[in-house]
RODO-2510 file (C-alpha; in nm, 4 decimals, decimal comma):
residues 274
     n   res          X          Y          Z
     1     m     6,9597    -4,1097    -0,3848
     2     k     7,0035    -3,8385    -0,6383
     3     n     7,2177    -3,5706    -0,4918
     4     d     6,9442    -3,3197    -0,4679
     5     q     6,7606    -3,5560    -0,2620
     6     l     7,0179    -3,5726     0,0084
     7     p     6,9245    -3,4211     0,3363
     8     l     7,1945    -3,1540     0,3269
     9     a     7,2125    -3,0840    -0,0454
    10     g     7,3591    -2,7538    -0,1120
    11     r     7,3738    -2,6912     0,2071
    12     h     7,7058    -2,4927     0,3111
    13     v     7,8090    -2,5939     0,6721
    14     l     8,0885    -2,4335     0,8947
    15     i     8,2636    -2,7027     1,1293
    16     t     8,4422    -2,5427     1,3979
    17     r     8,6338    -2,8530     1,5604
    18     g     8,9779    -2,9721     1,3604
    19     s     9,1631    -3,2959     1,3873
    20     n     8,9911    -3,6544     1,3441
    21     q     8,6615    -3,5473     1,4739
    22     g     8,6296    -3,2704     1,2422
    23     e     8,7501    -3,4390     0,9489
    24     k     8,4994    -3,7353     0,9769
    25     f     8,2208    -3,4626     1,0332
    26     c     8,2903    -3,2882     0,7116
    27     m     8,3046    -3,6387     0,5284
    28     d     7,9487    -3,7159     0,6842
    29     v     7,8244    -3,3694     0,5695
    30     a     7,9754    -3,4500     0,2154
    31     s     7,8189    -3,7569     0,2026
    32     a     7,4414    -3,6082     0,2858
    33     g     7,5069    -3,3699    -0,0084
    34     g     7,6423    -3,0752     0,1814
    35     i     7,9404    -2,8310     0,1407
    36     p     8,1698    -2,8473     0,4526
    37     y     8,3819    -2,5748     0,5571
    38     m     8,6398    -2,7010     0,8266
    39     v     8,7715    -2,3840     1,0423
    40     p     8,9009    -2,5079     1,3743
    41     l     8,8240    -2,2688     1,6260
    42     i     8,9999    -2,4521     1,9262
    43     d     9,3334    -2,6470     1,9433
    44     f     9,5088    -2,8175     2,2035
    45     r     9,8484    -2,8799     2,3789
    46     a     9,9892    -3,0014     2,6863
    47     h     9,9880    -2,8239     2,9844
    48     e    10,3098    -2,8016     3,2019
    49     d    10,2071    -2,7929     3,5679
    50     i    10,4912    -2,7569     3,8320
    51     n    10,2640    -2,9637     4,0371
    52     a    10,2669    -3,2749     3,7907
    53     p    10,5449    -3,4856     3,9562
    54     n    10,3401    -3,4510     4,2752
    55     f    10,0270    -3,5870     4,0860
    56     i    10,2018    -3,8430     3,9534
    57     n    10,4039    -3,9560     4,2635
    58     q    10,0794    -3,9922     4,4604
    59     i     9,8457    -4,1537     4,1978
    60     a     9,7826    -4,4537     4,4422
    61     q     9,6230    -4,2266     4,7060
    62     y     9,3467    -4,1758     4,4841
    63     d     9,0051    -4,3902     4,4873
    64     w     8,9086    -4,2534     4,1888
    65     i     9,0228    -4,0692     3,8515
    66     i     8,7315    -3,8938     3,6994
    67     f     8,8075    -3,8116     3,3237
    68     t     8,5564    -3,5155     3,1543
    69     s     8,7154    -3,5321     2,7998
    70     k     8,8975    -3,7537     2,5345
    71     n     9,1724    -3,5125     2,5384
    72     g     9,1607    -3,5390     2,9293
    73     v     9,2349    -3,8789     2,9012
    74     d     9,5196    -3,8669     2,6376
    75     y     9,6830    -3,5795     2,7842
    76     f     9,6737    -3,7647     3,1280
    77     f     9,8492    -4,0708     2,9985
    78     q    10,1135    -3,8278     2,7970
    79     h    10,2181    -3,6862     3,1158
    80     i    10,2572    -4,0151     3,2688
    81     n    10,4566    -4,1637     3,0270
    82     g    10,7612    -4,2826     3,1344
    83     h    10,6609    -4,2853     3,5106
    84     i    10,3783    -4,5113     3,5255
    85     d    10,2846    -4,8285     3,3216
    86     p     9,9328    -4,7866     3,2268
    87     s     9,9216    -5,1441     3,3197
    88     i     9,9742    -5,0819     3,6906
    89     l     9,6559    -4,8584     3,6789
    90     r     9,4684    -5,1637     3,5670
    91     r     9,5564    -5,3745     3,8387
    92     s     9,5308    -5,0841     4,1074
    93     h     9,2510    -5,0157     4,3608
    94     i     9,2096    -4,7148     4,1588
    95     q     8,8428    -4,6689     3,9618
    96     f     8,7697    -4,4628     3,6658
    97     a     8,4756    -4,2561     3,5609
    98     v     8,4130    -4,0709     3,2343
    99     v     8,1443    -3,8220     3,1327
   100     g     8,0422    -3,9362     2,8047
   101     e     8,0882    -4,2187     2,5187
   102     k     8,3779    -4,0535     2,3537
   103     t     8,5712    -4,0265     2,6880
   104     r     8,5415    -4,3602     2,7747
   105     e     8,6397    -4,5254     2,4230
   106     a     8,9441    -4,3123     2,4687
   107     l     8,9926    -4,4770     2,7778
   108     d     8,9158    -4,7964     2,6612
   109     r     9,2117    -4,7444     2,4207
   110     y     9,4596    -4,7946     2,7047
   111     n     9,2691    -5,1055     2,8120
   112     i     9,1518    -4,9438     3,1559
   113     p     8,7611    -4,9993     3,2026
   114     s     8,5609    -4,7099     3,3227
   115     r     8,3385    -4,8083     3,6340
   116     f     8,0737    -4,4971     3,6197
   117     m     7,9460    -4,3011     3,3292
   118     p     7,6459    -4,0609     3,3637
   119     n     7,3476    -4,1140     3,1734
   120     v     7,3678    -3,7510     3,0734
   121     y     7,6792    -3,6140     2,9559
   122     t     7,7016    -3,3216     3,1555
   123     a     7,9191    -3,2126     3,4564
   124     e     7,6218    -3,1586     3,6557
   125     d     7,4773    -3,5065     3,5857
   126     f     7,7954    -3,6685     3,6620
   127     s     7,7781    -3,5489     4,0300
   128     r     7,3942    -3,6081     4,1018
   129     e     7,4225    -3,9437     3,9370
   130     y     7,7312    -4,0580     4,1165
   131     f     7,6152    -3,9982     4,4476
   132     e     7,2683    -4,1269     4,3601
   133     q     7,4514    -4,4544     4,3014
   134     e     7,5798    -4,4502     4,6376
   135     l     7,9473    -4,5040     4,4963
   136     t     8,2078    -4,4036     4,7802
   137     a     8,5467    -4,2078     4,7585
   138     k     8,7895    -4,0245     4,9938
   139     k     9,0243    -3,8691     4,7332
   140     v     8,9626    -3,7951     4,3780
   141     l     9,1741    -3,6714     4,0887
   142     i     9,0325    -3,5037     3,7679
   143     p     9,2756    -3,4555     3,5095
   144     k     9,1057    -3,1804     3,2925
   145     g     9,1710    -2,8680     3,0303
   146     n     9,2414    -2,5384     3,1504
   147     l     8,8915    -2,4219     3,0460
   148     a     8,6873    -2,6967     3,2049
   149     s     8,4735    -2,6384     3,4958
   150     k     8,5008    -2,6768     3,8483
   151     t     8,1633    -2,8345     3,8967
   152     i     8,2285    -3,1936     3,9408
   153     a     8,5377    -3,1323     4,1758
   154     e     8,2697    -2,8771     4,3784
   155     g     8,0110    -3,1400     4,3539
   156     f     8,2735    -3,4001     4,5669
   157     r     8,3819    -3,1264     4,8037
   158     s     8,0288    -3,0546     4,8987
   159     h     8,0297    -3,4536     5,0161
   160     n     8,3426    -3,3964     5,2126
   161     i     8,5632    -3,5429     4,9513
   162     v     8,9019    -3,4276     4,8505
   163     a     8,8780    -3,3455     4,4852
   164     d     9,2262    -3,2534     4,3273
   165     e     9,2298    -3,0674     3,9712
   166     w     9,5287    -3,1795     3,7809
   167     i     9,5322    -2,9306     3,4301
   168     v     9,6912    -3,1645     3,1825
   169     y     9,6265    -2,9591     2,8827
   170     d     9,5249    -2,6355     2,7294
   171     t     9,2557    -2,5217     2,4962
   172     y     9,3404    -2,2163     2,2828
   173     y     9,2457    -2,0308     1,9854
   174     p     9,4431    -2,1069     1,6510
   175     t     9,4927    -1,7602     1,5115
   176     k     9,5923    -1,8931     1,1516
   177     n     9,2208    -1,9535     1,0845
   178     t     9,0945    -1,5997     1,1336
   179     d     9,1143    -1,4797     0,7781
   180     k     8,9189    -1,7897     0,6609
   181     l     8,6469    -1,7645     0,8829
   182     v     8,6381    -1,3871     0,8063
   183     r     8,6077    -1,4422     0,4541
   184     l     8,3753    -1,7267     0,4737
   185     l     8,1326    -1,5225     0,6967
   186     s     8,1905    -1,1751     0,4820
   187     e     8,0702    -1,4146     0,1572
   188     d     7,7660    -1,4708     0,3244
   189     r     7,7117    -1,8411     0,1789
   190     l     7,7033    -2,0408     0,4856
   191     d     7,3763    -2,2211     0,6131
   192     v     7,4604    -2,3412     0,9278
   193     v     7,7324    -2,3289     1,1802
   194     a     7,8419    -2,5864     1,4098
   195     f     7,9534    -2,5515     1,7571
   196     t     8,1179    -2,8269     1,9496
   197     s     8,2202    -2,6654     2,2969
   198     p     8,1585    -2,3452     2,4636
   199     s     8,5235    -2,2467     2,3237
   200     t     8,4371    -2,2630     1,9833
   201     f     8,1562    -2,0497     2,0078
   202     n     8,3649    -1,7877     2,2382
   203     h     8,6430    -1,7956     1,9884
   204     f     8,3853    -1,7250     1,7132
   205     n     8,2077    -1,4508     1,9131
   206     k     8,5372    -1,2980     1,9548
   207     i     8,6187    -1,2795     1,5703
   208     i     8,2840    -1,1250     1,4764
   209     e     8,2923    -0,8679     1,7367
   210     e     8,6415    -0,7856     1,6450
   211     y     8,5669    -0,7688     1,2733
   212     h     8,2334    -0,6054     1,3322
   213     i     8,0601    -0,8654     1,1231
   214     d     7,7134    -0,8431     1,2018
   215     f     7,6376    -1,2012     1,2327
   216     r     7,2382    -1,1240     1,3664
   217     t     7,1637    -1,0032     0,9987
   218     k     7,2788    -1,3227     0,8349
   219     k     7,0140    -1,6034     0,8314
   220     l     7,2795    -1,9093     0,9515
   221     k     7,1439    -2,1254     1,1435
   222     i     7,3114    -2,2615     1,4788
   223     a     7,3826    -2,6329     1,5452
   224     s     7,5434    -2,7132     1,9474
   225     i     7,6558    -2,9864     2,1089
   226     g     7,5400    -3,0164     2,4792
   227     t     7,3233    -2,7947     2,7199
   228     v     7,6493    -2,5821     2,8315
   229     t     7,7180    -2,5180     2,4880
   230     k     7,3664    -2,4079     2,3884
   231     r     7,3420    -2,2044     2,6817
   232     t     7,6739    -1,9974     2,6188
   233     v     7,5214    -1,9420     2,3013
   234     e     7,1971    -1,8130     2,3945
   235     q     7,3453    -1,6130     2,6625
   236     a     7,5296    -1,3904     2,3985
   237     g     7,1867    -1,3267     2,2178
   238     f     7,1723    -1,5932     1,9522
   239     e     6,9022    -1,8961     1,8806
   240     v     7,0024    -2,2502     1,8541
   241     s     6,8068    -2,4237     1,6384
   242     i     7,0021    -2,7617     1,6232
   243     c     7,0759    -2,9427     1,9524
   244     p     7,1165    -3,3182     1,9881
   245     d     6,9742    -3,5487     2,3029
   246     t     7,3068    -3,7394     2,2812
   247     f     7,5914    -3,5024     2,3397
   248     t     7,8383    -3,6416     2,0438
   249     i     7,9290    -3,5018     1,6865
   250     d     7,7804    -3,7809     1,5437
   251     s     7,4541    -3,7346     1,6820
   252     m     7,4357    -3,3407     1,6037
   253     f     7,5303    -3,4599     1,2303
   254     v     7,1976    -3,7043     1,2072
   255     e     6,9955    -3,4037     1,3994
   256     l     7,1455    -3,1714     1,1375
   257     c     7,0057    -3,3871     0,8307
   258     d     6,6474    -3,4322     1,0171
   259     y     6,6392    -3,0452     1,0732
   260     f     6,7021    -2,9865     0,6925
   261     a     6,4964    -3,2608     0,5484
   262     e     6,2080    -3,1411     0,7557
   263     k     6,2976    -2,7984     0,6053
   264     a     6,2878    -2,9361     0,2592
   265     k     5,9523    -3,1164     0,3400
   266     e     5,8038    -2,8211     0,4714
   267     g     5,9336    -2,5880     0,1443
   268     k     5,7333    -2,8875    -0,0660
   269     n     5,4181    -2,8796     0,0952
   270     s     5,4073    -2,5198     0,0605
   271     n     5,4652    -2,5157    -0,2957
   272     g     5,1759    -2,7776    -0,3299
   273     q     5,3546    -3,0786    -0,3893
   274     d     5,2976    -3,4484    -0,2431
***
């Protein structure tokens, strides 16, 4: 296929996620003819919690450990490293639950199977589907990030189940990327910006407000993962044009290609081409 026939041919795509996921997204965009710009708007670091020893020492008291993100999995095992052998967790009575596919894949890397994952990857659907399946618990542990919602914990507490939330990592804005982001927006070359979480959008929105960039006058399309991210964007007064049904970066890439392929088709039809 010629480059100008690729679905993202000539499209300039801002990718707000870093690390391996962001790099893969960049490669996917380039393979579809697009021009990717990776400007990570979030980064992560281990959270130092004075209660960590208590969670570690009492781990056997929990019936379930629930992970809401890949980072939750990785930082949980980073915290217990040297204190608890993962093989002990595999042999224990503890059952494990995850919110989505990427989180399950992260848990699989520690050779620990997930007992439950909702069909829709949101905290709201996790709580609803868990109790619809009549799964039982007296006490659960939720390793999570500092910005993660309390929805799952509150869902369990509403059923009189003890739900402890252990902050194992912090999400923060890497300020070193500010100049690059401001320059890209000022040059007005971007066609679409992809947000992978509410935090990526919130950090983006903070920058455009701080630097007085009138984002609404630009013809940028917004892509987002998940209903929570979409709702965050829309509550700030912006329109989301692309939002996949499956809440993964891979699905967003496919949706992105489909969207611009359809736009290209409409453009040809309007010009009287077959």
